[in-house]
C-alpha positions in Angstrom: 47.5 -80.1 91.9 49.5 -79.1 88.8 53.0 -78.3 89.2 54.5 -75.3 87.1 57.0 -77.8 85.3 53.7 -79.8 83.8 52.3 -76.6 82.7 55.3 -75.6 81.0 55.2 -78.6 79.5 51.8 -78.7 78.2 52.2 -74.9 76.8 55.5 -76.6 74.7 53.2 -79.2 73.2 50.5 -76.5 72.2 53.6 -74.4 70.7 54.3 -72.0 73.3 58.0 -71.4 72.9 59.8 -70.1 76.2 60.8 -66.8 74.7 57.0 -65.8 74.1 57.1 -62.3 76.3 55.0 -63.5 79.5 55.7 -67.2 79.3 57.4 -67.7 82.3 54.2 -66.0 83.8 51.1 -67.4 82.1 53.1 -70.6 83.4 52.9 -70.0 86.8 49.3 -67.8 86.5 47.8 -71.6 85.5 49.3 -73.6 88.0 48.1 -71.5 90.6 44.7 -71.2 89.4 44.8 -75.1 89.1 45.3 -75.2 93.1 42.4 -72.9 93.4 39.7 -71.6 90.8 38.6 -68.8 92.9 42.3 -67.3 92.2 40.2 -65.9 89.1 37.9 -63.6 90.9 40.6 -61.1 91.7 43.1 -61.1 88.7 44.9 -57.7 90.1 45.0 -57.7 93.5 45.4 -61.7 93.9 46.6 -63.9 91.0 48.9 -61.1 89.2 50.1 -59.8 92.5 51.4 -63.6 93.8 52.7 -64.0 90.2 54.7 -60.3 90.2 56.2 -61.6 93.9 57.5 -64.8 92.3 59.3 -63.3 89.3 60.3 -59.9 91.5 58.8 -57.5 88.9 55.2 -55.4 89.4 51.4 -56.0 88.9 51.9 -54.2 85.2 54.1 -56.1 84.3 52.4 -59.4 84.7 49.3 -58.2 83.8 50.6 -56.7 80.1 
C-alpha cells in the first residue's frame, strides 16, 4: 500500500509542484489506485467521487 505522502514525494521528484491545480487530487487518486487497481474501472462514480469527498468538493472539480 502506497501512502499519499509517498505519492507526493514521487510527484516532487518528477518535477510536479504542489502549486499545480489538481496536485492534491492527483496524489490522493494515485494512492487509492495503488490499493485497488479496479478503481480505474469507474472513474466518475468511484475514484473521482471518493477524492471529491476527501477534499469537500465536486466530482466535476476533481475530473477537471
